N, C-alpha and C positions, 0 to 999 in steps of 0.2 A: 524527600522520602526515598529510601534506597530500593533498588530493584531486587528481585529474588528469582532463583531458578524455579521452573514450573513444577507444580505437583499435579500430575495428570489424573490422579485419583483412580488408578487402574489396578490397585492391589486386589488380587483374586479374580481379575478379568483376563480373558484371552482374546486375541484378535478373532474375528468371525471366521477367518480362513487363513491359509498360509500366505496367500497373495497380499492380503491386508497386513499381516504381520511383517512381511518383508518390506512392503512399502513404508510402513510406519517407521521401521528402523532406518531405512535409507533417507527418508525425508525429515524425520523428527528425532528419533532416538540417537542417531549417530552424533548429532550436535547438541544433545540435551544439556551437557555441562556448559555449553556456550550460550544457551538461551536465557534471556532475562525478560521476565514478565513486565509488560507496561500496563496491561489492563486484562482483567479476566472476569468471567461471570459463569456461575453454575446454577442450573435450575434447581428448584426446591426438591423435585423428585429424584434428582441425581442422574437423570437420563442424558442431559446435554451439558457440555462445558464449552466455553468460547474463550479464546486467548488472542491477545495481540502481544507479540514477543519480538525482541531484537536479537538477531543471530550474530554474535560476535565473531563466529568463525568466518563469516563472509568477508570481513575486513582483511583477511589474509588471502582471499581468493582473487578472482578476476576483477580488476578495477571497474567500478561503476555498477556492480550488481546490486539489486535491491536487498536491503538488510532487514526488512521486517517480515515476520511470518504471521499470517492469520490462520488459526487452527480451530476447527469444530470437531469435538468428540461426541459420538453417539453411543450410548451404552444400552444394552438389553439386560436389564436388571434380573429378569427371570432366569436367563441361562448364563449370565455373567460373561457376555461377550461384548466387544466394541468394534466400531468402525470409525473412520475419520475422513475428513477432507481438509485440504489446506491450499493456500496460495501465498506467493511472495509479493511484496509491494514496496514501493519506495517512500510512501508517505503514510503516516498513521491514519489519516482520515480515509484513505483508500482501503486499508485493512479493516477499519471499523465498518465501512460501507459494505464490504463483502460479508462480514459477520451479521450485520443487521439484515441483509437480504436473506440470510439463512435462519432468521428467527431470534436473533439476540436483540433485546431491547436497547435502544440507542443510549439511554441514560445509564445503563449498566456496563457499558464498554468504553466509557470515556477515560482518558488517561488521568491518573491521580495527579494532584498538584505536586510539582517538583520532579516529575518524570518527563524527561525530554525538555526541549526549549519551550518557552512560553510565546504565544502569539504576540506580536509587537503592536498590533493595531486592530481596529474594528474590521477593516477590510479583510484581514487574514482570518479573523474569527468567523466572519460571515461566509467566506468562501469554503472554509473547512466544514461548516455546518451543511452547506449545500452538497459538498462532496460526500458527506456521510449519508445524506437523505436521498440523493438522486443518483446513486451509484450504478443504476442499471440503464442509463441513457447513453453512455459512452463505453467504448472498448479500449483497452490499453494496448498501444502499439509498441512502445518501448519506454525505458526510463534510464537515467544515468545519475548516480549518486557520487559526489566527490566529498570524502570525509576528511580531507586535509584543507588547510586554509587556501583560499576562502571556501568555506563549507557551503555547498549548495546542491540542489537536486532539480533535474528537469524531467518532465513526464510528457509524453506525446500521446494524445487520445484521438479517437475518431468517433463521430456520432453514429449511433446505430440507426437513426432515422435518415434514410437516404435523401430525404427532402430538406434536411437541415441546411439553412443558408450559409452557415459557416461550419463545415463538418469537422474541421481539424482544430484541436486545442492544444496549447502547450501550457503546462503549469510550471512555475518557477518558484522554488523555495530557497531563500537565502538566510543563513544563520549568522547572527552576531554573537561570536563566541565570547565577547567581553561582557555583554549584558545577558547572554544566554537567552536571547529571544530570536524569533524568526518572522519573516514576512513571506506570504504566499500570494502570488499574482497569476493571472490567467490571460492568455492571448488567443485570439481567434484567427484562423487562416482558411482561405477558400479552397486551397489545394494542398496535397501532400508535398509538392515541390516547394511551395513558398514556406511551409512549415519547416521543412528540413533545411532550407536555405538559412532561415533564422537560427535553427539549432546549430548548424555547423559554424555560422559566424559567431554565435555566442561562445561556443566552446573553443573557438580560435582566439578569443580574447576581445572581440569587438563589442563595444557597449551599445547595443541596439535595443531600444525599448520594445516591449511586447505590443503588438497592435491590439486595440480594444476588441473584446468579444462583442458579437452582435447583440444589441438590446433585444432583438426578436427571439434570440435563443435563450429561453428562461433557465433551462437545466444546464449546469456547468459542473459536471462531476466525473470522477474516474470510475470505470466500471470493471467488470470481471475480465480477466485477461483472455483475449481472443483476437489474434493468435498469441502464443507465448511471447513474453517480453524479451527484447534483446537487451544486451547490457553495454553496448557501445553506441555512440551517436550514429544515427542512420545516415546512409549515403543517398544522395540524390540519384534518381534513375539515370543510368548511363555513365555513372562515375564509379 
């Protein structure tokens, strides 16, 4: 199934104010011809639209930046104005989670068959489902996407619950470009330093397995970015 450029359904609408108009251009409009829709949902009354999009322009920018955009449009039909909010993510399930938390039904924002790589196994499907549904339990610290061979993405998360026994998580997505499938795995870390040690070793080429996540931590999902994601592997404190 081919992707298509977005139709934001804004004909006859104006931004609610000049600030929103400028921000929409800076964050969405300027790259509109590079955006490919992976999933979208529009409410029956036309007041809300939700999009998961791939931004092809990012592939020419800083290496490692997240390439997916989650966008929610809100329209005031009576006065023909709109406002929006958006965020960038490295994994589709994270973008979907962000939209679901803002009122989009989960079943309406799933990627259509043939868009993106397919989950390679049940473990990947189960983790992606938890990512979509439990996206408010973890904050995104950073991510790194490599879109050349071997294609893979890592995401570093921190639990919002200060009492979480394993507060740091790393998600690792690896893509098989021959079969066009992907695996997604999760590792748990007690400290930021141990998480970044694994991260740096992994991106240095060392084949180190992810440590298992604690069975006591039921929620294993990516959350709303706070603080803003960095686009390069993090450094350990003091380095």
